[in-house]
All heavy atoms as an XYZ file, in Angstrom:
915
protein
N       6.338      9.523    -17.488
C       5.598      8.696    -16.561
C       5.738      7.251    -17.007
O       5.699      6.948    -18.180
C       4.145      9.126    -16.577
C       3.288      8.406    -15.626
S       1.557      8.930    -15.648
C       1.656     10.666    -15.896
N       5.870      6.355    -16.048
C       5.969      4.939    -16.326
C       5.033      4.220    -15.373
O       5.002      4.519    -14.189
C       7.410      4.441    -16.138
C       8.297      5.120    -17.165
C       7.491      2.951    -16.259
C       9.723      4.791    -17.043
N       4.273      3.282    -15.877
C       3.351      2.543    -15.036
C       3.954      1.194    -14.692
O       4.319      0.438    -15.587
C       2.005      2.331    -15.758
O       1.539      3.604    -16.176
C       1.001      1.696    -14.839
N       4.103      0.869    -13.396
C       4.678     -0.418    -13.015
C       3.697     -1.556    -13.248
O       2.505     -1.338    -13.397
C       4.962     -0.239    -11.521
C       3.951      0.761    -11.079
C       3.721      1.678    -12.263
N       4.236     -2.784    -13.248
C       3.388     -3.953    -13.439
C       2.461     -4.198    -12.250
O       1.339     -4.624    -12.416
C       4.249     -5.201    -13.653
C       4.960     -5.141    -14.983
O       4.470     -4.450    -15.895
O       6.018     -5.769    -15.105
N       2.942     -3.936    -11.039
C       2.098     -4.153     -9.864
C       1.952     -2.851     -9.105
O       2.914     -2.142     -8.886
C       2.710     -5.220     -8.966
O       3.968     -4.803     -8.513
N       0.748     -2.530     -8.714
C       0.478     -1.268     -8.019
C       0.365     -1.507     -6.523
O      -0.006     -2.580     -6.079
C      -0.818     -0.660     -8.549
N       0.686     -0.467     -5.767
C       0.541     -0.511     -4.315
C      -0.651      0.332     -3.924
O      -0.929      1.343     -4.548
C       1.794      0.044     -3.654
O       2.913     -0.718     -4.008
N      -1.302     -0.044     -2.864
C      -2.447      0.713     -2.393
C      -2.033      1.886     -1.531
O      -0.886      2.000     -1.122
N      -2.960      2.796     -1.256
C      -2.667      3.939     -0.413
C      -2.216      3.504      0.977
O      -2.677      2.508      1.508
C      -3.985      4.706     -0.349
C      -4.890      4.077     -1.335
C      -4.318      2.756     -1.719
N      -1.315      4.271      1.560
C      -0.858      3.973      2.906
C       0.286      2.985      2.979
O       0.841      2.764      4.036
N       0.676      2.379      1.882
C       1.799      1.449      1.885
C       3.093      2.211      1.662
O       3.094      3.322      1.170
C       1.639      0.403      0.783
C       0.499     -0.535      1.042
C       0.559     -1.671      0.084
N      -0.561     -2.569      0.320
C      -0.855     -3.569     -0.459
N      -0.148     -3.805     -1.531
N      -1.872     -4.344     -0.185
N       4.196      1.565      2.026
C       5.483      2.195      1.761
C       5.726      2.222      0.256
O       5.130      1.451     -0.495
C       6.623      1.420      2.450
O       6.628      0.086      1.950
C       6.461      1.430      3.950
N       6.619      3.097     -0.145
C       6.927      3.224     -1.565
C       7.811      2.049     -1.971
O       8.888      1.867     -1.411
C       7.646      4.562     -1.839
C       8.100      4.650     -3.267
C       6.743      5.721     -1.487
N       7.370      1.235     -2.921
C       8.176      0.074     -3.322
C       9.401      0.487     -4.131
O       9.374      1.465     -4.874
C       7.215     -0.755     -4.173
C       6.173      0.200     -4.636
C       6.102      1.295     -3.622
N      10.489     -0.253     -3.953
C      11.696     -0.027     -4.732
C      11.643     -0.820     -6.017
O      10.584     -1.281     -6.442
N      12.786     -0.992     -6.646
C      12.877     -1.793     -7.862
C      13.213     -3.227     -7.486
O      13.980     -3.467     -6.552
C      13.943     -1.223     -8.796
C      13.684      0.195     -9.298
C      14.842      0.669    -10.180
C      12.379      0.273    -10.059
N      12.677     -4.179     -8.219
C      12.830     -5.598     -7.884
C      14.235     -6.128     -8.156
O      14.686     -7.052     -7.490
C      11.806     -6.420     -8.662
N      14.938     -5.545     -9.115
C      16.277     -6.013     -9.469
C      17.244     -4.830     -9.509
O      16.830     -3.671     -9.514
C      16.277     -6.702    -10.852
O      15.858     -5.758    -11.841
C      15.343     -7.900    -10.872
N      18.549     -5.125     -9.567
C      19.566     -4.066     -9.588
C      19.509     -3.223    -10.851
O      19.826     -2.038    -10.830
C      20.959     -4.673     -9.461
O      21.103     -5.295     -8.211
N      19.157     -3.837    -11.971
C      19.058     -3.148    -13.260
C      17.679     -3.376    -13.847
O      17.162     -4.495    -13.788
C      20.102     -3.694    -14.244
C      21.505     -3.388    -13.828
C      22.319     -4.189    -13.092
C      22.256     -2.220    -14.128
N      23.536     -3.577    -12.910
C      23.527     -2.363    -13.539
C      21.974     -1.047    -14.833
C      24.514     -1.391    -13.636
C      22.968     -0.080    -14.939
C      24.215     -0.258    -14.346
N      17.079     -2.336    -14.404
C      15.793     -2.472    -15.073
C      15.809     -1.680    -16.375
O      16.592     -0.743    -16.540
C      14.600     -2.001    -14.199
C      14.465     -2.840    -12.951
C      14.719     -0.543    -13.852
N      14.936     -2.084    -17.279
C      14.690     -1.316    -18.494
C      13.365     -0.604    -18.306
O      12.405     -1.189    -17.819
C      14.615     -2.232    -19.714
C      15.898     -2.969    -20.074
C      15.650     -3.911    -21.244
C      16.996     -1.983    -20.405
N      13.325      0.662    -18.683
C      12.105      1.449    -18.536
C      11.746      2.067    -19.879
O      12.631      2.456    -20.643
C      12.310      2.548    -17.494
N      10.449      2.142    -20.163
C       9.962      2.793    -21.382
C       9.241      4.067    -20.986
O       8.334      4.042    -20.158
C       9.039      1.873    -22.159
C       8.645      2.493    -23.501
C       7.762      1.594    -24.293
N       6.464      1.542    -23.617
C       5.605      0.549    -23.753
N       5.865     -0.456    -24.524
N       4.452      0.581    -23.118
N       9.625      5.171    -21.584
C       9.046      6.468    -21.264
C       7.682      6.602    -21.922
O       7.504      6.265    -23.089
C       9.975      7.611    -21.741
C       9.345      8.968    -21.495
C      11.329      7.505    -21.057
N       6.734      7.119    -21.147
C       5.396      7.374    -21.649
C       5.027      8.806    -21.293
O       4.951      9.158    -20.118
C       4.417      6.394    -21.000
O       3.103      6.709    -21.351
N       4.851      9.643    -22.290
C       4.466     11.026    -22.044
C       5.584     12.022    -22.305
O       6.732     11.648    -22.483
N       5.237     13.326    -22.285
C       6.169     14.374    -22.692
C       6.868     15.114    -21.544
O       7.539     16.108    -21.787
C       5.251     15.345    -23.431
C       3.980     15.282    -22.646
C       3.859     13.816    -22.249
N       6.757     14.674    -20.305
C       7.226     15.493    -19.187
C       8.730     15.713    -19.143
O       9.187     16.676    -18.547
C       6.757     14.916    -17.856
O       7.425     13.720    -17.566
N       9.518     14.846    -19.765
C      10.974     15.011    -19.753
C      11.528     15.455    -21.107
O      12.730     15.446    -21.327
C      11.651     13.712    -19.320
C      11.636     13.497    -17.834
S      12.535     14.760    -16.916
C      14.217     14.391    -17.388
N      10.659     15.844    -22.011
C      11.088     16.305    -23.325
C      11.807     17.642    -23.170
O      11.385     18.470    -22.370
C       9.846     16.461    -24.195
O      10.182     16.563    -25.524
N      12.912     17.895    -23.802
C      13.522     17.173    -24.908
C      14.566     16.141    -24.496
O      15.120     15.454    -25.351
C      14.181     18.285    -25.710
C      14.640     19.249    -24.677
C      13.566     19.193    -23.604
N      14.875     16.008    -23.187
C      15.936     15.090    -22.754
C      15.613     13.652    -23.117
O      16.432     12.957    -23.709
C      16.166     15.215    -21.237
O      16.450     16.585    -20.935
C      17.316     14.337    -20.792
N      14.450     13.180    -22.707
C      13.953     11.880    -23.145
C      12.546     12.089    -23.660
O      11.831     12.985    -23.216
C      13.983     10.797    -22.032
C      15.393     10.453    -21.650
C      13.192     11.204    -20.816
N      12.165     11.267    -24.606
C      10.869     11.444    -25.268
C      10.016     10.193    -25.129
O      10.519      9.116    -24.825
C      11.100     11.747    -26.739
C      11.857     13.039    -26.933
C      12.026     13.373    -28.392
N      12.763     14.611    -28.514
C      13.824     14.756    -29.272
N      14.282     13.760    -29.984
N      14.432     15.917    -29.331
N       8.742     10.378    -25.393
C       7.795      9.269    -25.383
C       8.345      8.125    -26.236
O       8.774      8.341    -27.374
C       6.446      9.744    -25.927
C       5.417      8.671    -25.983
N       4.699      8.284    -24.871
C       5.009      7.886    -26.997
C       3.882      7.309    -25.222
N       4.050      7.050    -26.494
N       8.379      6.936    -25.687
C       8.853      5.763    -26.410
C      10.317      5.422    -26.188
O      10.751      4.326    -26.530
N      11.103      6.333    -25.627
C      12.513      6.029    -25.357
C      12.615      4.875    -24.371
O      11.782      4.724    -23.473
C      13.241      7.239    -24.766
C      13.598      8.298    -25.786
O      13.321      8.107    -26.985
O      14.172      9.334    -25.376
N      13.659      4.052    -24.534
C      13.951      2.949    -23.609
C      15.186      3.346    -22.813
O      16.201      3.743    -23.389
C      14.231      1.646    -24.343
C      13.136      1.170    -25.280
C      11.859      0.833    -24.546
N      10.931      0.044    -25.307
C      10.126      0.519    -26.253
N      10.175      1.769    -26.599
N       9.273     -0.273    -26.871
N      15.106      3.230    -21.488
C      16.177      3.666    -20.608
C      16.720      2.512    -19.782
O      15.961      1.646    -19.342
C      15.656      4.748    -19.653
C      14.952      5.942    -20.290
C      14.367      6.841    -19.204
C      15.901      6.702    -21.192
N      18.024      2.527    -19.548
C      18.673      1.580    -18.653
C      18.788      2.261    -17.293
O      19.326      3.364    -17.193
C      20.058      1.203    -19.174
C      20.871      0.241    -18.305
C      20.161     -1.107    -18.185
C      22.270      0.075    -18.892
N      18.261      1.599    -16.252
C      18.172      2.206    -14.922
C      18.833      1.285    -13.903
O      18.617      0.071    -13.912
C      16.692      2.421    -14.534
C      16.571      3.033    -13.148
C      15.988      3.279    -15.576
N      19.623      1.893    -13.011
C      20.248      1.140    -11.916
C      19.543      1.491    -10.618
O      19.314      2.663    -10.316
C      21.723      1.476    -11.801
C      22.364      0.667    -10.697
C      23.820      0.645    -10.800
N      24.288     -0.350     -9.842
C      25.490     -0.812     -9.813
N      26.369     -0.401    -10.688
N      25.838     -1.689     -8.914
N      19.209      0.467     -9.852
C      18.516      0.647     -8.569
C      19.347      1.518     -7.632
O      20.565      1.439     -7.607
C      18.259     -0.712     -7.928
C      17.539     -0.634     -6.595
C      17.146     -1.981     -6.051
N      18.295     -2.868     -5.981
C      18.201     -4.190     -5.926
N      17.027     -4.771     -5.955
N      19.282     -4.927     -5.856
N      18.657      2.345     -6.837
C      19.277      3.201     -5.830
C      18.853      2.677     -4.459
O      17.680      2.364     -4.250
C      18.822      4.675     -6.010
C      19.270      5.532     -4.845
C      19.327      5.229     -7.313
N      19.811      2.576     -3.533
C      19.493      2.133     -2.168
C      18.515      3.104     -1.519
O      18.618      4.312     -1.724
C      20.762      2.078     -1.307
C      21.679      0.932     -1.623
C      22.926      0.959     -0.744
N      23.820      2.047     -1.156
C      24.060      3.151     -0.444
N      23.501      3.335      0.733
N      24.878      4.088     -0.892
N      17.583      2.616     -0.717
C      16.648      3.510     -0.028
C      17.407      4.533      0.824
O      18.332      4.185      1.541
C      15.827      2.574      0.862
C      15.933      1.239      0.191
C      17.305      1.205     -0.440
N      17.027      5.794      0.696
C      17.650      6.857      1.467
C      18.964      7.372      0.913
O      19.563      8.270      1.497
N      19.453      6.809     -0.196
C      20.727      7.246     -0.765
C      20.602      8.660     -1.317
O      19.558      9.048     -1.839
C      21.167      6.299     -1.870
N      21.686      9.417     -1.186
C      21.718     10.769     -1.754
C      21.884     10.664     -3.261
O      22.610      9.806     -3.763
C      22.867     11.551     -1.153
N      21.182     11.523     -3.979
C      21.279     11.576     -5.437
C      21.610     13.019     -5.803
O      20.982     13.949     -5.293
C      19.956     11.130     -6.098
C      20.062     11.202     -7.603
C      19.579      9.723     -5.656
N      22.584     13.195     -6.667
C      23.048     14.534     -7.020
C      21.993     15.319     -7.792
O      21.286     14.751     -8.640
C      24.319     14.441     -7.856
N      21.879     16.613     -7.519
C      20.990     17.454     -8.329
C      21.392     17.361     -9.804
O      22.571     17.300    -10.132
C      21.234     18.862     -7.784
C      21.710     18.636     -6.383
C      22.526     17.366     -6.444
N      20.392     17.307    -10.667
C      20.629     17.187    -12.100
C      20.539     15.767    -12.630
O      20.420     15.555    -13.832
N      20.576     14.767    -11.732
C      20.483     13.372    -12.160
C      19.072     13.065    -12.651
O      18.087     13.528    -12.082
C      20.849     12.443    -11.009
N      18.981     12.256    -13.713
C      17.689     11.783    -14.204
C      17.422     10.457    -13.507
O      18.284      9.566    -13.502
C      17.685     11.629    -15.739
C      16.359     11.077    -16.225
C      17.980     12.976    -16.402
N      16.232     10.331    -12.910
C      15.945      9.198    -12.039
C      14.557      8.616    -12.297
O      13.709      9.253    -12.923
C      16.028      9.624    -10.551
C      17.429     10.090    -10.194
C      14.985     10.679    -10.209
N      14.346      7.405    -11.769
C      13.009      6.839    -11.617
C      12.618      7.119    -10.176
O      13.422      6.912     -9.260
C      13.003      5.328    -11.828
C      13.035      4.781    -13.237
C      12.925      3.259    -13.202
C      11.950      5.353    -14.084
N      11.409      7.583     -9.969
C      10.972      7.932     -8.620
C       9.504      7.588     -8.425
O       8.763      7.414     -9.396
C      11.204      9.425     -8.367
N       9.132      7.514     -7.154
C       7.738      7.314     -6.762
C       7.387      8.370     -5.725
O       8.241      8.822     -4.973
C       7.529      5.934     -6.150
C       7.740      4.783     -7.098
C       7.398      3.479     -6.373
N       7.873      2.308     -7.057
C       7.158      1.608     -7.937
N       5.943      1.982     -8.239
N       7.663      0.540     -8.502
N       6.119      8.726     -5.681
C       5.624      9.684     -4.700
C       4.856      8.932     -3.628
O       3.986      8.118     -3.956
C       4.698     10.708     -5.366
C       5.379     11.495     -6.443
C       5.171     11.189     -7.784
C       6.225     12.541     -6.121
C       5.799     11.912     -8.783
C       6.860     13.272     -7.117
C       6.646     12.960     -8.450
N       5.134      9.191     -2.333
C       4.361      8.525     -1.277
C       2.852      8.750     -1.437
O       2.065      7.870     -1.116
C       4.892      9.168      0.003
C       6.314      9.496     -0.342
C       6.255      9.956     -1.792
N       2.468      9.900     -1.976
C       1.043     10.168     -2.204
C       0.471      9.336     -3.346
O      -0.736      9.138     -3.429
C       0.833     11.655     -2.505
N       1.330      8.852     -4.245
C       0.916      8.035     -5.406
C       1.915      6.902     -5.610
O       2.649      6.888     -6.602
C       0.887      8.893     -6.675
C      -0.108     10.013     -6.730
C      -1.490      9.584     -7.174
N      -1.548      8.707     -8.309
C      -1.623      9.077     -9.584
N      -1.630     10.349     -9.906
N      -1.710      8.178    -10.546
N       2.012      5.921     -4.699
C       3.029      4.875     -4.803
C       2.886      3.981     -6.029
O       3.832      3.301     -6.415
C       2.877      4.082     -3.507
C       1.492      4.369     -3.046
C       1.164      5.756     -3.529
N       1.726      4.005     -6.681
C       1.519      3.204     -7.885
C       2.117      3.871     -9.123
O       2.260      3.243    -10.160
C       0.030      2.966     -8.113
C      -0.757      4.268     -8.233
O      -0.460      5.209     -7.469
O      -1.646      4.352     -9.086
N       2.490      5.143     -9.013
C       2.997      5.915    -10.144
C       4.519      5.914    -10.130
O       5.145      6.338     -9.166
C       2.469      7.354    -10.036
C       2.841      8.319    -11.144
C       2.227      7.873    -12.466
C       2.355      9.713    -10.777
N       5.136      5.435    -11.200
C       6.588      5.413    -11.358
C       6.922      6.420    -12.450
O       6.394      6.328    -13.561
C       7.044      4.005    -11.753
C       8.529      3.737    -11.838
C       9.213      3.989    -10.502
C       8.754      2.298    -12.279
N       7.770      7.403    -12.143
C       8.026      8.503    -13.067
C       9.520      8.645    -13.366
O      10.364      8.273    -12.556
C       7.492      9.846    -12.517
C       5.979      9.814    -12.383
C       8.143     10.212    -11.198
N       9.817      9.203    -14.535
C      11.173      9.595    -14.901
C      11.229     11.105    -14.736
O      10.461     11.830    -15.378
C      11.505      9.219    -16.363
C      12.893      9.723    -16.740
C      11.402      7.726    -16.570
N      12.125     11.578    -13.868
C      12.245     13.007    -13.589
C      13.705     13.366    -13.336
O      14.555     12.503    -13.199
C      11.425     13.409    -12.355
C       9.960     13.116    -12.472
C       9.290     13.947    -13.528
C       7.832     13.554    -13.676
N       7.254     13.972    -14.913
N      13.960     14.667    -13.206
C      15.288     15.157    -12.879
C      15.276     15.647    -11.431
O      14.371     16.357    -11.012
C      15.678     16.303    -13.810
C      17.140     16.693    -13.662
C      17.540     17.764    -14.654
N      17.388     17.363    -16.045
C      18.291     16.693    -16.755
N      19.413     16.299    -16.187
N      18.069     16.409    -18.027
N      16.300     15.248    -10.664
C      16.418     15.688     -9.275
C      16.817     17.159     -9.260
O      17.761     17.568     -9.935
C      17.471     14.850     -8.517
C      17.754     15.436     -7.134
C      17.026     13.406     -8.415
N      16.067     17.947     -8.510
C      16.396     19.371     -8.338
C      17.183     19.583     -7.056
O      18.131     20.324     -7.025
C      15.138     20.234     -8.337
C      14.392     20.201     -9.654
C      15.242     20.781    -10.769
N      14.501     20.688    -12.029
C      15.071     20.668    -13.199
N      16.366     20.724    -13.321
N      14.343     20.582    -14.283
N      16.734     18.900     -5.957
C      17.432     19.050     -4.680
C      16.942     17.970     -3.709
O      15.873     17.395     -3.889
C      17.196     20.434     -4.096
C      15.746     20.723     -3.756
C      15.521     22.165     -3.318
N      14.123     22.472     -3.134
C      13.274     22.824     -4.094
N      13.703     22.912     -5.336
N      12.017     23.081     -3.834
N      17.767     17.740     -2.678
C      17.364     16.849     -1.591
C      16.479     17.634     -0.637
O      16.712     18.825     -0.399
C      18.583     16.311     -0.864
N      15.442     16.986     -0.130
C      14.530     17.589      0.845
C      14.273     16.550      1.931
O      14.527     15.364      1.727
C      13.201     18.037      0.188
C      13.429     19.148     -0.828
C      12.493     16.873     -0.473
N      13.773     16.976      3.098
C      13.465     15.985      4.128
C      12.522     14.898      3.589
O      11.507     15.202      2.970
C      12.779     16.821      5.219
C      13.331     18.202      5.030
C      13.508     18.348      3.535
N      12.916     13.655      3.747
C      12.082     12.541      3.308
C      12.310     12.088      1.880
O      11.662     11.168      1.419
N      13.230     12.729      1.147
C      13.482     12.303     -0.230
C      14.107     13.381     -1.083
O      15.047     14.052     -0.672
N      13.549     13.549     -2.274
C      14.085     14.509     -3.242
C      12.954     15.286     -3.899
O      11.843     14.775     -4.048
C      14.891     13.785     -4.326
C      16.149     13.182     -3.804
N      16.172     11.939     -3.231
C      17.415     13.655     -3.758
C      17.411     11.665     -2.855
N      18.178     12.687     -3.160
N      13.260     16.507     -4.307
C      12.346     17.313     -5.112
C      12.714     17.019     -6.552
O      13.857     17.203     -6.951
C      12.522     18.795     -4.808
C      11.466     19.634     -5.430
C      11.542     20.272     -6.640
C      10.164     19.914     -4.918
N      10.366     20.931     -6.897
C       9.509     20.739     -5.850
C       9.494     19.556     -3.753
C       8.208     21.200     -5.659
C       8.210     20.023     -3.561
C       7.582     20.834     -4.508
N      11.757     16.503     -7.329
C      12.013     16.136     -8.725
C      11.058     16.893     -9.642
O       9.908     17.139     -9.280
C      11.878     14.612     -8.948
C      12.912     13.839     -8.149
C      10.481     14.112     -8.615
N      11.570     17.258    -10.798
C      10.749     17.955    -11.792
C      11.094     17.432    -13.176
O      12.214     16.988    -13.425
C      11.001     19.463    -11.757
C      10.543     20.129    -10.483
C      10.796     21.626    -10.473
O      11.271     22.179    -11.489
O      10.532     22.249     -9.427
N      10.120     17.530    -14.076
C      10.356     17.192    -15.466
C      11.068     18.332    -16.176
O      11.046     19.477    -15.723
N      11.705     18.035    -17.291
C      12.391     19.063    -18.075
C      11.425     19.907    -18.890
O      11.772     20.980    -19.348
C      13.425     18.429    -19.000
C      14.656     17.940    -18.250
O      14.772     18.218    -17.033
O      15.505     17.278    -18.883
N      10.203     19.420    -19.092
C       9.184     20.166    -19.827
C       8.353     20.945    -18.803
O       7.555     20.362    -18.077
C       8.295     19.196    -20.607
C       7.233     19.883    -21.416
O       6.936     21.051    -21.221
N       6.637     19.139    -22.335
N       8.529     22.279    -18.720
C       7.855     23.054    -17.676
C       6.335     23.119    -17.814
O       5.648     23.510    -16.874
C       8.469     24.447    -17.819
C       8.925     24.517    -19.235
C       9.328     23.112    -19.604
N       5.800     22.707    -18.955
C       4.348     22.764    -19.154
C       3.619     21.561    -18.566
O       2.406     21.567    -18.449
C       4.032     22.884    -20.650
C       4.634     24.112    -21.345
C       4.335     24.078    -22.831
C       4.142     25.392    -20.707
N       4.366     20.521    -18.191
C       3.771     19.309    -17.624
C       4.184     19.239    -16.159
O       5.361     19.248    -15.848
C       4.240     18.050    -18.384
C       3.622     16.799    -17.789
C       3.909     18.167    -19.860
N       3.204     19.156    -15.253
C       3.522     19.228    -13.824
C       3.174     17.967    -13.049
O       2.706     18.036    -11.914
C       2.810     20.438    -13.181
O       1.407     20.279    -13.352
C       3.286     21.740    -13.756
N       3.386     16.798    -13.631
C       3.163     15.553    -12.887
C       4.448     15.192    -12.138
O       5.042     14.154    -12.336
C       2.691     14.425    -13.800
C       3.688     14.080    -14.886
O       4.613     14.882    -15.129
O       3.548     13.006    -15.496
N       4.877     16.111    -11.278
C       6.134     15.960    -10.565
C       5.962     16.472     -9.141
O       4.839     16.520     -8.638
C       7.271     16.671    -11.312
C       6.991     18.134    -11.627
O       6.186     18.762    -10.919
O       7.587     18.654    -12.585
N       7.035     16.872     -8.481
C       6.951     17.321     -7.091
C       6.086     18.563     -6.918
O       5.549     18.802     -5.834
C       8.349     17.577     -6.529
O       9.040     16.366     -6.333
N       5.905     19.331     -7.965
C       5.029     20.506     -7.873
C       3.588     20.078     -7.611
O       2.824     20.799     -6.987
C       5.114     21.345     -9.139
C       6.494     21.999     -9.306
C       6.641     22.657    -10.632
N       6.788     21.621    -11.659
C       6.953     21.871    -12.949
N       6.962     23.116    -13.388
N       7.102     20.889    -13.803
N       3.207     18.896     -8.063
C       1.849     18.384     -7.857
C       1.767     17.386     -6.702
O       0.780     17.366     -5.974
C       1.334     17.723     -9.135
N       2.797     16.533     -6.538
C       2.713     15.415     -5.599
C       3.664     15.518     -4.408
O       3.671     14.648     -3.552
C       2.978     14.094     -6.328
C       2.014     13.837     -7.452
C       2.457     13.755     -8.760
C       0.659     13.679     -7.207
C       1.579     13.521     -9.793
C      -0.233     13.438     -8.241
C       0.224     13.363     -9.543
N       4.501     16.553     -4.338
C       5.407     16.728     -3.200
C       6.680     15.912     -3.331
O       7.114     15.553     -4.415
N       7.254     15.607     -2.193
C       8.536     14.904     -2.122
C       8.446     13.533     -2.788
O       7.466     12.812     -2.624
C       8.944     14.724     -0.652
O       9.048     16.020     -0.064
C      10.262     14.002     -0.526
N       9.509     13.185     -3.515
C       9.583     11.901     -4.196
C      10.661     11.031     -3.561
O      11.629     11.542     -2.989
C       9.913     12.101     -5.673
N      10.484      9.730     -3.695
C      11.484      8.766     -3.263
C      12.138      8.219     -4.533
O      11.473      7.623     -5.380
C      10.847      7.625     -2.449
C      11.877      6.555     -2.114
C      10.192      8.178     -1.198
N      13.435      8.449     -4.668
C      14.169      7.973     -5.841
C      14.414      6.476     -5.676
O      14.934      6.032     -4.652
C      15.501      8.736     -6.009
C      16.345      8.125     -7.116
C      15.226     10.209     -6.282
N      14.043      5.695     -6.686
C      14.245      4.240     -6.641
C      15.292      3.766     -7.636
O      15.773      2.649     -7.551
C      12.916      3.471     -6.842
C      11.959      3.761     -5.701
C      12.277      3.785     -8.180
N      15.651      4.613     -8.618
C      16.661      4.229     -9.598
C      17.230      5.439    -10.304
O      16.585      6.487    -10.383
N      18.470      5.297    -10.789
C      19.123      6.365    -11.543
C      19.262      5.927    -12.993
O      19.716      4.814    -13.276
C      20.496      6.663    -10.961
C      21.195      7.852    -11.607
C      22.509      8.180    -10.928
N      23.434      7.057    -10.881
C      24.235      6.703    -11.887
N      24.215      7.367    -13.020
N      25.045      5.681    -11.757
N      18.848      6.791    -13.917
C      18.950      6.478    -15.339
C      20.419      6.553    -15.741
O      21.078      7.572    -15.528
C      18.084      7.436    -16.192
C      18.304      7.168    -17.676
C      16.617      7.293    -15.821
N      20.915      5.462    -16.315
C      22.316      5.371    -16.711
C      22.495      5.745    -18.178
O      23.439      6.436    -18.541
C      22.855      3.941    -16.449
C      24.257      3.779    -16.963
C      22.767      3.628    -14.962
N      21.567      5.294    -19.035
C      21.693      5.559    -20.471
C      20.361      5.350    -21.170
O      19.475      4.682    -20.660
C      22.733      4.624    -21.090
N      20.274      5.959    -22.349
C      19.139      5.698    -23.236
C      19.602      4.587    -24.171
O      20.674      4.656    -24.756
C      18.794      6.956    -24.028
C      17.697      6.738    -25.031
C      17.352      7.943    -25.897
N      18.413      8.910    -26.012
C      18.372     10.161    -25.526
N      17.310     10.587    -24.879
N      19.381     10.967    -25.679
N      18.768      3.555    -24.337
C      19.116      2.435    -25.207
C      18.490      2.562    -26.587
O      19.091      2.168    -27.580
C      18.691      1.118    -24.568
C      19.343      0.818    -23.223
C      18.788     -0.481    -22.664
C      20.847      0.766    -23.345
N      17.269      3.058    -26.649
C      16.559      3.204    -27.916
C      15.708      4.456    -27.867
O      15.218      4.799    -26.810
C      15.629      2.003    -28.162
C      16.363      0.732    -28.372
C      15.383     -0.372    -28.676
N      16.099     -1.633    -28.690
C      15.582     -2.769    -28.342
N      14.341     -2.845    -27.983
N      16.294     -3.858    -28.384
N      15.438      5.096    -28.942
C      15.931      4.840    -30.288
C      17.266      5.510    -30.574
O      17.883      5.224    -31.575
C      14.847      5.450    -31.172
C      14.333      6.596    -30.384
C      14.424      6.140    -28.941
N      17.748      6.387    -29.675
C      19.024      7.079    -29.894
C      19.954      6.711    -28.748
O      19.982      7.403    -27.725
C      18.793      8.592    -29.919
C      17.776      9.047    -30.945
C      17.360     10.482    -30.687
N      17.180     10.731    -29.258
C      16.029     11.015    -28.673
N      14.960     11.140    -29.356
N      15.937     11.208    -27.387
N      20.743      5.651    -28.863
C      21.583      5.200    -27.754
C      22.551      6.286    -27.297
O      23.023      7.087    -28.093
C      22.345      4.014    -28.336
C      21.564      3.579    -29.511
C      20.889      4.809    -30.039
N      22.823      6.295    -25.996
C      23.819      7.205    -25.462
C      23.468      7.731    -24.091
O      22.426      7.428    -23.529
N      24.371      8.539    -23.574
C      24.148      9.188    -22.281
C      23.159     10.319    -22.452
O      23.032     10.887    -23.530
C      25.455      9.712    -21.716
C      26.410      8.589    -21.377
C      27.539      9.118    -20.512
N      28.440      8.066    -20.148
C      28.321      7.304    -19.069
N      27.327      7.510    -18.250
N      29.173      6.365    -18.815
N      22.497     10.664    -21.377
C      21.501     11.742    -21.434
C      22.200     13.094    -21.315
O      23.168     13.237    -20.574
C      20.500     11.583    -20.310
C      19.697     10.274    -20.343
C      18.719     10.242    -19.184
C      18.977     10.107    -21.647
N      21.707     14.091    -22.021
C      22.296     15.422    -21.943
C      21.940     16.095    -20.615
O      21.014     15.668    -19.927
C      21.650     16.168    -23.118
C      20.360     15.477    -23.335
C      20.591     14.035    -22.969
N      22.671     17.160    -20.257
C      22.315     17.898    -19.041
C      20.966     18.571    -19.190
O      20.420     18.655    -20.292
C      23.447     18.918    -18.887
C      24.055     19.026    -20.240
C      23.804     17.726    -20.946
N      20.472     19.105    -18.094
C      19.167     19.780    -18.096
C      19.166     20.956    -19.063
O      20.160     21.674    -19.169
C      18.838     20.275    -16.697
N      18.070     21.166    -19.791
C      17.977     22.318    -20.673
C      17.934     23.594    -19.842
O      17.476     23.603    -18.716
C      16.671     22.106    -21.438
C      15.888     21.133    -20.644
C      16.863     20.352    -19.815
N      18.410     24.653    -20.424
C      18.437     25.932    -19.689
C      17.192     26.718    -19.940
O      16.532     26.684    -20.854
C      19.639     26.741    -20.128
C      20.894     26.021    -19.691
C      22.106     26.847    -20.005
N      23.270     26.081    -19.635
C      24.077     26.432    -18.665
N      23.871     27.512    -17.987
N      25.105     25.685    -18.386
């Protein structure tokens, strides 16, 4: 989970990312072991409505919670966006709780503390 600097109120459209590239800091265990609390990620903005491949790690927002910015893995495309879930099945702050998500960015790499590309989804 990542908290943005500015929050949107209920009923507003889901805000995208302000720039083409952003740095994100992971907070919480929902994507463990792929990314962990405190990891810094390099993220590239995704055009609104763009298709994102299943398995991609992304930044997303839920129309039901537009103030919440999360790091999740895309499971599949669904009407209105994507179904996203965390890699840690014990934490359900994802589409299982909030429904369809709007992907706003794709994680390109982890910068800190272990630089490199992200591994595929755990089995």
